[in-house]
C-alpha positions in Angstrom: -25.8 5.1 32.8 -25.3 1.6 31.6 -27.0 2.6 28.2 -24.2 4.8 27.7 -21.5 2.8 28.5 -23.5 0.5 26.1 -23.5 3.0 23.2 -20.1 4.1 23.7 -18.9 0.1 23.5 -21.2 -0.4 20.4 -19.8 2.9 18.5 -15.6 2.1 19.7 -17.0 -2.0 17.9 -18.2 0.1 14.9 -15.5 2.1 14.6 -12.7 -0.6 14.8 -15.0 -2.6 12.2 -14.9 0.4 9.8 -10.9 1.1 10.7 -9.7 -2.9 9.8 -12.1 -3.0 6.8 -11.8 0.4 5.0 -9.1 -0.2 3.2 -10.3 -3.6 1.5 -9.8 -3.8 -2.1 -13.6 -3.9 -4.1 -12.1 -6.6 -6.5 -12.9 -10.1 -7.1 -9.8 -11.4 -4.4 -11.0 -12.3 -0.7 -9.9 -9.8 1.9 -9.7 -11.0 5.3 -7.8 -8.5 8.0 -4.5 -7.1 6.4 -1.6 -7.1 8.5 -1.5 -3.6 9.8 1.1 -1.5 8.7 2.8 -0.6 11.7 6.0 -0.9 10.6 4.9 1.6 7.7 4.0 5.1 7.8 0.7 5.8 6.6 1.4 9.1 4.0 -1.5 11.0 2.4 -1.2 11.4 -1.4 0.7 14.7 -1.1 3.1 13.6 1.2 3.5 10.4 -1.0 4.4 12.3 -3.7 7.4 14.0 -1.9 8.6 10.4 -1.2 8.2 9.1 -5.2 10.4 12.5 -6.1 13.3 11.6 -4.5 15.4 9.7 -5.6 16.7 7.9 -2.8 13.3 6.2 -2.4 12.2 2.9 -4.5 8.9 3.0 -5.5 7.0 -0.2 -5.1 3.3 -0.7 -7.0 2.4 -4.1 -5.4 -0.8 -4.1 -6.8 -2.3 -7.3 -8.8 -4.1 -7.4 -11.2 -2.1 -4.4 -13.8 -4.7 -1.3 -12.6 -2.2 1.0 -13.5 1.0 2.8 -11.9 2.1 6.3 -10.2 4.9 7.6 -12.4 8.1 7.4 -10.8 7.8 3.7 -9.9 10.8 1.7 -9.9 9.4 -2.0 -9.6 6.2 -3.6 -9.9 5.9 -6.7 -7.1 2.5 -8.8 -6.2 1.6 -8.3 -2.6 1.8 -11.9 -1.5 5.3 -12.7 -4.2 7.6 -10.1 -1.9 9.5 -13.0 -0.7 10.2 -15.1 -4.0 10.7 -12.0 -6.0 13.2 -10.0 -3.3 16.0 -9.8 -6.1 14.2 -7.4 -7.6 14.6 -5.3 -4.3 17.2 -2.7 -2.7 19.6 -5.1 -1.4 20.6 -2.6 1.1 18.1 -3.0 3.2 18.2 1.2 4.4 17.0 1.8 1.3 14.0 4.1 1.9 10.7 1.8 0.2 7.6 3.7 -1.1 4.7 0.9 -1.4 1.6 1.7 -2.8 -1.6 -0.5 -3.8 -5.1 0.4 -5.1 -6.7 0.5 -2.0 -4.2 0.1 1.1 -4.8 -3.6 2.0 -2.9 -5.2 -0.8 0.3 -2.5 0.4 -0.6 -3.3 4.0 0.3 -7.2 3.5 3.0 -6.1 1.1 4.5 -4.1 4.0 4.5 -7.0 6.6 6.6 -9.4 3.5 9.1 -6.2 3.9 9.9 -5.6 7.2 10.2 -9.3 7.9 13.1 -9.3 5.0 14.5 -6.6 7.3 13.7 -3.1 5.7 12.9 -0.5 8.0 12.4 2.3 6.1 8.8 2.3 4.6 5.9 4.5 4.0 2.5 3.1 2.1 0.3 5.3 0.2 -2.8 5.4 2.6 -5.8 4.6 0.3 -3.4 3.6 -2.5 -4.0 4.6 -5.9 -7.9 5.5 -5.3 -7.0 8.1 -2.9 -4.3 9.4 -5.3 -6.6 9.7 -8.4 -9.5 11.1 -6.3 -7.0 14.2 -5.5 -7.1 14.6 -9.3 -3.2 13.0 -9.9 -2.7 10.7 -13.0 -2.0 7.4 -13.2 0.0 5.7 -15.9 -2.3 3.4 -17.6 -2.4 -0.7 -16.9 1.3 -2.2 -18.9 2.9 1.2 -19.3 4.4 0.6 -16.0 7.9 -1.0 -14.4 8.4 -4.4 -15.0 5.4 -4.3 -18.3 5.8 -6.5 -21.2 5.4 -4.0 -24.0 4.6 -6.7 -26.4 
C-alpha cells in the first residue's frame, strides 16, 4: 500500500508541475508561476473565435514583443502595462474582454491585472496564438495589428 500511495502522490505532483509550467512562453523572458486565470474563462480556439466575431467583445493582444495578432483585435497592450494603459481599455467595466498572448502565460498575468481594475467578463485563449495557429487559423503578421506604427 505505501508504494501505491507514494506513486499516486508523485503523479499528482508531476501533473501539478506540468499544468503550472505548460503555458510558459518559449521566449527569453523568465517566467515564474503566472497568476491563475481564475477570473477568466479559458476557451479553446474555436470558442475564442466566436467571441472575437462578437462585436460586443473587446479583444486584447497582450503579448510582447509583437509576434502577430488575431484579426479583429481591438488593442495591443503589453501584459505588464495593463494598469498604465487602462485609458486604452473600455470605460465600461462590464464590457466583455477577450485576452490572448503567444502561449497563455502573459495573458494569465493580464487577466489578473484586468480583474484588479474591475473587469469581470473575461475570456482567455487557452494555449494562446500557438494553439490558434495549430488549428490552422491565421494570424496577421507582426506590425499589422492594432497600435502598429505603419512607418
